[in-house]
C-alpha positions in Angstrom: -27.2 16.7 -72.8 -29.5 13.8 -72.7 -26.8 11.3 -71.2 -26.0 13.7 -68.6 -30.0 14.2 -67.9 -30.2 10.5 -67.6 -27.1 10.1 -65.3 -28.3 12.8 -63.2 -31.8 10.9 -62.8 -30.0 7.5 -61.8 -28.2 9.3 -59.5 -31.0 10.9 -57.6 -33.0 7.8 -57.2 -31.1 5.9 -54.8 -31.1 9.0 -52.7 -34.8 9.5 -53.1 -35.1 5.6 -52.0 -32.9 6.0 -48.7 -34.8 9.0 -47.9 -37.9 7.0 -48.2 -36.8 4.3 -46.4 -35.4 6.8 -43.5 -38.5 8.3 -43.1 -40.5 5.2 -42.7 -37.7 3.5 -40.2 -38.5 7.1 -38.7 -42.2 6.3 -38.4 -41.7 3.0 -37.3 -39.4 3.7 -34.7 -42.0 6.3 -33.2 -44.9 4.1 -33.3 -43.0 1.4 -31.5 -43.8 0.6 -28.3 -41.5 1.0 -25.0 -40.4 -1.7 -23.0 -37.9 -2.9 -21.1 -36.9 -6.6 -19.9 -33.7 -8.1 -17.9 -32.2 -11.2 -18.5 -29.1 -13.3 -17.8 -26.7 -15.3 -20.1 -27.0 -18.4 -18.0 -29.4 -19.3 -15.1 -26.9 -21.5 -13.4 -23.4 -20.2 -13.0 -20.2 -22.2 -11.3 -19.1 -20.6 -8.1 -16.6 -17.7 -9.0 -17.3 -17.8 -12.5 -18.7 -15.1 -14.3 -22.4 -14.1 -15.6 -24.0 -11.3 -17.6 -27.1 -9.6 -16.6 -29.0 -7.9 -19.5 -31.2 -4.8 -19.4 -32.9 -4.1 -22.7 -35.3 -1.3 -23.6 -37.2 -1.6 -26.7 -38.6 1.3 -28.9 -35.7 3.6 -28.0 -31.8 4.3 -28.3 -31.0 6.0 -25.0 -31.9 6.0 -21.4 -33.1 9.0 -19.5 -31.3 8.0 -16.3 -29.0 5.0 -15.2 -30.8 1.7 -14.5 -31.5 1.2 -10.9 -30.0 -2.4 -10.2 -30.6 -4.1 -6.8 -28.5 -4.6 -4.2 -26.5 -7.8 -5.6 -23.4 -7.8 -3.3 -24.5 -10.7 -0.9 -24.0 -12.9 -3.8 -22.2 -11.4 -6.8 -19.5 -8.9 -7.5 -19.7 -5.7 -10.1 -17.0 -6.3 -12.4 -17.5 -3.9 -15.2 -20.4 -3.1 -17.9 -20.8 -1.8 -21.4 -23.6 -0.5 -23.7 -24.7 -1.7 -27.1 -27.6 -0.1 -29.5 -29.7 -2.3 -32.4 -31.9 -1.1 -35.6 -33.8 -3.7 -37.1 -35.9 -3.0 -39.9 -38.6 -5.4 -41.3 -42.1 -5.1 -43.0 -41.3 -1.2 -43.0 -41.2 -1.0 -39.6 -38.0 0.0 -37.6 -37.2 -1.8 -34.5 -34.5 -0.1 -32.0 -33.5 -1.2 -28.9 -30.4 -0.3 -26.5 -29.1 -2.8 -23.9 -26.6 -2.5 -21.0 -24.7 -5.9 -20.1 -23.3 -6.1 -16.4 -20.8 -8.1 -15.8 -20.7 -9.9 -12.3 -18.7 -12.8 -10.6 -20.5 -15.3 -8.6 -19.0 -15.1 -4.8 -21.8 -17.3 -2.9 -23.3 -20.8 -3.5 -27.2 -21.2 -3.4 -30.4 -19.7 -5.3 -30.7 -16.3 -5.3 -33.3 -13.8 -7.1 -32.2 -10.8 -8.6 -35.1 -8.3 -8.2 -37.0 -6.1 -10.5 -35.0 -3.3 -12.1 -36.1 0.3 -12.4 -35.3 1.9 -16.0 -36.3 5.3 -17.1 -36.6 5.8 -20.8 -38.6 7.9 -23.5 -40.1 9.8 -20.3 -41.7 6.6 -18.9 -40.8 4.5 -15.7 -40.4 1.1 -16.6 -39.8 -2.2 -14.9 -38.5 -5.5 -15.3 -39.5 -8.8 -13.4 -37.6 -10.4 -11.0 -34.6 -13.1 -12.1 -33.8 -16.4 -10.6 -29.8 -17.3 -10.1 -28.7 -20.4 -8.9 -24.7 -20.5 -7.8 -23.3 -24.2 -7.6 -20.0 -26.1 -7.2 -20.8 -28.3 -10.0 -19.8 -26.8 -13.6 -23.2 -26.2 -15.4 -23.9 -27.1 -19.0 -21.9 -24.9 -21.3 -24.3 -22.5 -23.4 -23.0 -24.0 -26.7 -25.1 -26.7 -26.5 -26.2 -30.3 -24.6 -23.5 -32.1 -27.1 -20.7 -29.7 -26.0 -18.6 -30.6 -23.3 -18.8 -28.2 -19.9 -15.7 -26.4 -19.2 -15.5 -26.5 -15.2 -13.8 -24.2 -12.5 -11.1 -26.9 -12.1 -10.2 -26.9 -15.9 -9.7 -23.0 -16.5 -8.9 -20.7 -13.8 -6.6 -17.7 -12.9 -5.0 -17.1 -9.6 -3.3 -13.8 -8.6 0.2 -14.4 -7.2 1.2 -11.6 -4.6 4.7 -11.4 -3.1 3.4 -10.1 0.3 0.1 -9.9 2.2 1.6 -7.5 4.9 3.6 -4.8 3.9 4.2 -1.3 5.2 2.7 2.0 3.2 4.2 2.9 0.1 6.1 -0.6 0.1 5.9 -2.2 -3.3 3.8 -5.6 -3.8 4.4 -7.6 -6.9 1.3 -9.2 -8.2 1.2 -11.8 -11.1 -1.8 -12.8 -12.5 -1.5 -16.7 -13.9 -3.8 -18.1 -15.9 -4.3 -22.4 -15.4 -6.1 -24.5 -18.0 -6.6 -27.8 -19.1 -8.5 -27.0 -22.5 -7.5 -25.5 -25.4 -7.2 -21.6 -24.8 -6.7 -20.0 -28.1 -6.5 -16.3 -27.2 -7.6 -13.9 -24.4 -8.7 -10.4 -23.6 -9.0 -8.8 -20.3 -12.5 -7.5 -19.8 -11.8 -5.9 -16.7 -8.4 -5.0 -15.3 -8.0 -5.0 -11.8 -9.2 -1.8 -9.5 -7.1 -1.6 -6.6 -8.2 1.7 -4.7 -5.5 3.3 -2.1 -2.7 1.9 -4.4 -0.3 3.6 -6.7 -0.2 1.1 -9.8 2.9 0.7 -12.2 2.3 -1.7 -15.1 5.2 -4.2 -16.0 5.4 -4.2 -19.6 5.7 -7.7 -21.3 9.0 -7.6 -23.6 7.6 -10.8 -25.5 5.1 -13.6 -25.2 4.5 -14.8 -21.9 6.1 -18.0 -21.3 3.8 -21.0 -21.2 4.8 -24.2 -18.8 3.6 -27.3 -17.8 2.8 -27.9 -13.9 1.2 -30.4 -11.7 -1.2 -28.4 -9.2 -3.5 -30.5 -6.7 -2.6 -33.8 -8.7 -4.2 -32.6 -12.0 -1.5 -31.4 -15.1 -2.4 -27.9 -16.1 -0.9 -25.2 -19.0 0.1 -22.1 -17.1 1.4 -18.6 -18.2 1.6 -15.4 -16.7 -0.7 -12.8 -18.4 -0.2 -9.8 -16.3 2.1 -8.2 -13.9 2.0 -5.2 -11.7 3.6 -3.6 -8.8 1.9 -1.5 -6.5 2.5 0.7 -3.6 -0.2 1.1 -0.4 -0.9 5.1 -0.1 -2.2 4.5 3.3 -2.3 2.0 6.2 -5.4 -0.4 6.8 -7.0 -3.6 5.2 -7.2 -3.5 1.6 -8.6 -5.2 -1.1 -7.9 -5.6 -4.8 -10.6 -6.2 -6.8 -10.7 -9.3 -9.4 -9.2 -9.3 -12.8 -11.6 -10.8 -15.4 -10.8 -12.2 -18.9 -12.7 -13.8 -21.5 -10.7 -16.9 -22.7 -11.5 -18.1 -26.1 -11.9 -22.0 -25.7 -11.4 -24.3 -28.8 -13.3 -27.3 -27.7 -14.3 -30.4 -30.1 -17.8 -31.2 -30.2 -18.9 -34.7 -29.1 -21.0 -36.1 -31.9 -23.6 -38.7 -32.2 -21.9 -40.8 -34.7 -18.5 -41.6 -36.1 -19.8 -41.0 -39.7 -20.9 -37.8 -38.4 -17.4 -37.0 -36.9 -16.2 -38.0 -40.3 -17.8 -35.2 -42.0 -18.2 -32.4 -39.6 -15.7 -29.4 -39.6 -16.3 -28.9 -35.9 -15.1 -32.1 -35.0 -11.9 -31.8 -36.9 -11.3 -28.3 -36.0 -13.4 -27.6 -33.0 -16.0 -25.1 -32.0 -14.6 -21.9 -30.1 -16.6 -20.7 -27.0 -16.0 -17.7 -24.9 -15.4 -18.3 -21.6 -15.0 -15.7 -18.9 -13.1 -16.2 -15.7 -11.9 -14.2 -12.8 -9.3 -14.1 -9.9 -10.0 -13.8 -6.4 -9.9 -10.8 -4.6 -6.5 -10.4 -3.1 -6.4 -9.1 0.7 -3.6 -6.8 1.7 -2.7 -5.5 5.2 -1.0 -2.3 4.8 0.6 -0.9 8.4 1.8 2.6 9.0 5.7 3.1 9.3 7.1 3.7 12.8 6.9 7.1 14.3 10.0 6.6 16.1 13.2 7.3 14.7 11.5 9.2 12.0 13.9 11.5 10.3 13.0 15.1 9.3 13.8 14.5 6.1 12.3 11.5 5.4 11.2 11.0 1.8 8.4 8.4 2.3 10.5 6.1 0.2 10.2 2.3 1.2 13.1 0.5 -0.6 16.7 1.8 -0.7 17.9 5.2 -1.9 21.2 6.6 -3.4 22.3 10.2 -4.0 25.4 11.8 -6.0 26.1 15.4 -6.5 28.8 16.9 -8.8 29.8 20.0 -10.5 31.1 20.2 -14.4 34.2 22.8 -12.9 35.9 23.3 -9.5 36.9 26.9 -10.7 34.7 29.5 -12.4 35.1 33.3 -12.8 32.0 35.7 -11.8 29.1 36.3 -14.0 29.8 32.7 -15.5 27.8 29.7 -15.3 28.5 26.4 -13.5 26.3 23.3 -14.1 25.5 21.8 -10.6 24.1 17.9 -11.1 22.2 16.0 -8.5 21.0 12.5 -8.9 18.8 10.2 -7.0 18.9 6.6 -7.6 16.3 4.2 -5.9 14.6 1.0 -5.6 10.6 1.5 -4.9 8.0 4.0 -5.8 10.2 6.7 -7.5 7.6 8.9 -8.8 6.7 9.9 -5.4 10.0 11.2 -4.1 9.9 14.7 -3.6 12.2 17.5 -4.8 15.7 17.8 -2.7 16.4 20.8 -0.8 19.8 22.3 -1.4 20.8 25.1 0.2 23.0 27.1 -2.5 25.3 30.2 -1.2 23.7 33.4 -1.1 25.4 35.3 -3.6 24.4 32.5 -6.2 21.8 33.2 -9.0 20.3 29.7 -9.5 18.1 29.0 -12.2 14.9 26.5 -12.2 16.3 23.1 -12.8 15.8 20.5 -15.8 14.5 17.4 -14.0 14.7 13.9 -16.5 13.3 10.6 -15.1 14.2 7.0 -15.7 12.0 4.2 -14.4 12.1 0.4 -14.9 9.4 -2.1 -13.8 10.2 -5.5 -13.6 8.5 -8.5 -11.8 10.9 -8.2 -8.8 10.0 -4.6 -8.5 10.8 -1.0 -9.8 13.8 0.9 -9.7 14.7 4.4 -11.7 16.5 7.5 -11.1 15.8 11.2 -11.4 18.4 13.8 -12.2 18.4 17.7 -11.4 20.5 19.9 -13.6 20.8 23.4 -12.0 22.4 26.4 -13.5 24.5 28.5 -11.1 25.8 31.8 -11.8 28.4 33.3 -9.3 28.4 36.9 -8.5 31.2 37.8 -6.0 34.4 36.1 -5.7 35.9 33.9 -3.2 35.7 29.9 -2.0 31.9 28.9 -2.2 30.9 25.5 -0.9 27.5 23.7 -1.5 26.6 21.9 1.5 25.9 18.4 1.8 22.3 17.2 0.8 20.7 14.2 2.7 17.6 12.4 2.2 16.0 9.4 4.4 14.1 6.3 3.4 12.9 3.3 5.3 14.8 -0.1 4.9 12.4 -2.9 5.1 15.1 -5.7 5.7 16.1 -3.7 8.6 13.0 -1.9 9.6 14.7 0.8 10.6 15.1 4.0 8.7 18.0 5.1 6.9 20.0 8.5 5.9 22.4 8.8 2.8 24.5 12.1 2.2 26.2 13.5 -0.7 29.6 15.1 -0.1 30.1 18.8 0.2 31.4 20.6 -3.1 33.5 23.5 -3.3 33.9 26.2 -6.1 36.8 28.5 -6.6 35.3 31.6 -7.7 37.7 34.4 -9.5 37.2 37.8 -11.0 35.7 41.1 -9.9 32.4 40.9 -8.0 29.2 42.3 -9.8 27.6 45.4 -9.1 24.3 46.2 -9.6 21.2 44.3 -10.3 21.7 41.2 -11.9 18.7 38.9 -11.2 17.6 37.3 -14.3 21.0 37.9 -16.5 22.5 35.1 -17.5 26.4 34.5 -18.0 28.0 37.0 -21.0 25.2 39.8 -20.7 25.9 43.2 -19.1 23.4 45.5 -17.5 24.0 48.8 -19.1 24.1 51.5 -16.7 21.8 54.8 -17.1 22.3 58.1 -16.1 20.0 60.3 -14.1 17.0 61.1 -16.3 16.2 64.9 -15.9 13.2 65.5 -14.1 10.8 68.2 -16.0 9.1 70.9 -14.1 6.0 73.3 -15.1 2.9 72.3 -16.9 3.3 70.8 -20.2 1.5 72.4 -23.5 0.2 70.5 -26.1 0.1 72.1 -29.7 -1.2 70.8 -32.6 1.0 71.1 -35.8 0.4 69.9 -39.4 -2.3 67.1 -38.6 -5.2 66.5 -40.2 -8.3 65.0 -39.0 -7.2 61.3 -40.8 -4.2 61.4 -38.0 -6.1 61.2 -35.2 -6.9 57.9 -34.0 -10.4 58.8 -32.3 -11.3 59.4 -35.7 -10.6 55.6 -36.9 -12.1 54.2 -34.2 -15.5 55.9 -34.2 -15.7 55.6 -38.1 -14.7 51.7 -37.6 -16.7 50.8 -34.6 -19.9 50.5 -36.8 -18.6 47.8 -39.0 -16.9 46.1 -36.1 -20.6 46.0 -34.4 -21.8 44.5 -37.8 -19.3 41.9 -38.2 -19.4 40.8 -34.5 -23.3 40.8 -35.0 -23.0 38.4 -37.7 -20.6 36.1 -36.0 -22.8 35.7 -33.1 -26.0 34.9 -35.2 -24.2 32.3 -37.1 -22.9 30.7 -34.1 -26.5 30.6 -32.9 -27.5 29.4 -36.3 -24.9 26.6 -35.9 -26.0 25.7 -32.3 -29.7 25.0 -33.8 -28.7 23.3 -36.6 -25.2 21.4 -36.0 -26.1 19.1 -32.9 -22.6 17.8 -33.0 -21.2 21.4 -32.7 -23.9 22.0 -29.9 -23.2 19.2 -27.8 -19.3 20.1 -28.2 -19.7 23.5 -26.8 -22.0 22.7 -23.9 -20.1 20.0 -23.0 -17.7 21.4 -20.4 -20.4 23.5 -18.6 -23.2 20.1 -18.5 -20.0 18.2 -16.7 -18.9 21.3 -14.3 -22.5 21.2 -13.1 -22.7 17.8 -12.9 -19.3 17.7 -10.7 -21.1 20.3 -8.6 -24.0 18.4 -8.2 -22.0 15.3 -6.9 -20.0 18.0 -4.5 -22.9 18.4 -2.9 -23.9 14.9 -2.4 -20.4 14.2 -1.3 -21.3 13.8 2.3 -24.4 11.7 1.5 -25.4 8.4 -0.1 -21.9 7.0 -1.9 -24.2 5.3 -4.4 -25.7 8.5 -5.5 -22.2 10.5 -5.3 -20.7 8.2 -7.7 -23.4 7.7 -10.0 -23.6 11.7 -10.4 -19.8 11.8 -11.0 -20.4 9.0 -13.5 -23.0 10.6 -15.2 -20.5 13.6 -15.8 -17.8 11.6 -17.1 -20.0 9.6 -19.4 -22.0 12.7 -20.5 -18.7 14.7 -21.4 -17.2 12.2 -23.4 -20.7 11.5 -25.5 -21.0 15.1 -26.0 -17.4 15.5 -27.2 -18.0 12.7 -29.5 -21.5 13.3 -30.6 -22.8 9.5 -29.4 -25.7 8.5 -27.0 -24.4 8.9 -23.7 -25.1 5.0 -22.7 -24.8 4.0 -26.5 -21.1 3.2 -27.0 -18.8 0.3 -26.4 -15.4 1.3 -24.2 -13.0 -0.4 -26.6 -14.7 1.7 -29.5 -14.5 5.0 -27.8 -10.7 4.2 -26.5 -10.1 3.4 -30.5 -12.0 6.8 -31.6 -9.8 9.0 -28.9 -6.8 7.6 -30.0 -7.5 8.4 -33.7 -8.4 11.9 -32.7 -4.9 12.3 -31.1 -5.6 11.7 -27.2 -2.9 10.0 -25.2 -3.0 6.4 -24.4 -2.4 7.6 -20.7 -5.4 9.9 -20.6 -7.8 7.2 -22.0 -6.6 5.0 -19.5 -7.2 7.2 -17.0 -10.8 8.5 -18.0 -11.1 5.0 -18.4 -10.1 4.0 -14.9 -12.5 6.8 -13.7 -15.8 5.5 -15.2 -14.8 2.1 -14.1 -14.3 3.2 -10.1 -17.9 4.9 -10.5 -19.4 2.4 -11.9 -18.0 -0.1 -9.2 -19.0 2.0 -6.3 -22.4 2.0 -7.6 -23.4 -1.5 -7.1 -21.0 -1.6 -3.8 -22.5 -2.5 -0.5 -24.8 0.1 1.1 -23.6 2.1 3.8 -19.8 1.9 2.1 -18.5 5.7 4.0 -17.8 8.7 2.0 -14.0 8.2 2.2 -12.4 9.1 -0.6 -15.3 11.3 -2.3 -13.0 14.9 -2.5 -10.1 12.9 -4.0 -12.4 11.3 -6.6 -13.8 14.7 -7.5 -10.4 16.2 -7.9 -9.3 12.8 -10.1 -12.7 13.4 -12.1 -12.1 16.9 -12.6 -8.4 16.2 -13.8 -9.5 13.4 -16.5 -11.9 15.8 -18.0 -9.5 18.5 -18.3 -7.0 16.3 -19.7 -9.5 14.6 -22.4 -10.5 18.0 -23.3 -6.8 19.4 -24.1 -6.4 15.5 -25.8 -9.3 16.4 -28.1 -8.3 20.4 -28.8 -4.2 19.8 -29.8 
């Protein structure tokens, strides 16, 4: 008994100590002043290189509203952002802070000022001091130290290789992102994928490691490899801009020491130090021209490329009320996913069931090819020779600059047997409809006579008897629900996540004809808020890759996670676009955000 009490006391003391530390941390957090500051990771940045603008608030771990950044479109291009929080305990005082890191690409040479940033946190309006940034053609000193050799723009860069700069609507454009380096790159990560508004994107999967080559470019020898391939289809005409692809490369550099003796005993001189270097490709300008109006067939599918059709039946002869299978296959080169369903005119006395659709798509560096198959089950109801007329579909041939039409051959089915009489819709082969005699219609007033039944046989008695019990049970359930809402923060946030997101999207709906920045900021708050409430994290206190990993652990599909992240990236990019960018596409963005929220909700509840 004594040993048991001693063991229990030993287990209680660590818990009491932890509670005391937590309480002290809470008091320290409350006593900490709230302040804001902004700084860049480097004061001088090379042209077309990336830099990070940090907005840090000490004394709290959340923002009341997104920080308001000044307009930097004249000299920098927004690439992406992430948020981190920190907590430090020193001398019985807990210091907490939250930092948002905004990644930009310098696009204009000169000396520029990043104006003060407005931040609302802990119920207070805070401001930061202006920051001076120098963008130069000469490579600045590397942040690792003055003794570290600098990596200049000519040593490591990213190039977007485009198959065509002028295309038709829905014509495929192949883009390869190739890295060129004269330094030792151990690995890399894509920090900001290409944002291509107005394009349908098909990723080209890499079946093996990138092929590394040695090439000579501008008189210099480089090691190069393609790190990403995509095929894009423009959804509308006009001049389109593909935003840059940015990566963080881990560069292993050999440090230049002061003496040969230091070189001999320094591990860094033997193995080198690893320095993260961010590089981004240049934006890609593509001119998209509309398809010609003259000669456009009525059955034009919208496909730009090539098209082939085949139609077949599993047997040429069938009896009435028996099933026959009709297969229709579309083979195409181009945007296979955008192909509409075929319009097939089946005989009037055939019962046609909805088709089973299967699709196969292959993506490669040369383009996208694939096929779609429709399998119909047909049941003839009358004998005779029946014909399925030809099916035609048209496409635009880029090689000839004209529209072309492909047509299947007609198919004939010999139907034998007797005609089917009576209602047969929805009845498959092998199931007969039973005839029914005429039911006698009773006339006169009915009489209801109670015979041999007690009070307990009446359903009304049991309804009235059980009603109080149901009411008490329901009241208890409602009470437990309210108690859980008050005591369980995660449960409460999860329950209200959908309602709050809908209110924010409704507010964005009212802003769609106004300022584009306010519209996209509200849509971004709806997306981030819903994800934060469902995962019970701070709205701006999570990292994108951590959230993606957590959603994957909860069984959410990668396509849903990717679509949700793309929507947030688009909102962030438009928030920092130049003023007066217009309201085109706001309605489509609302639908896309609502669909992304619905997909995430379904993925978390399944």
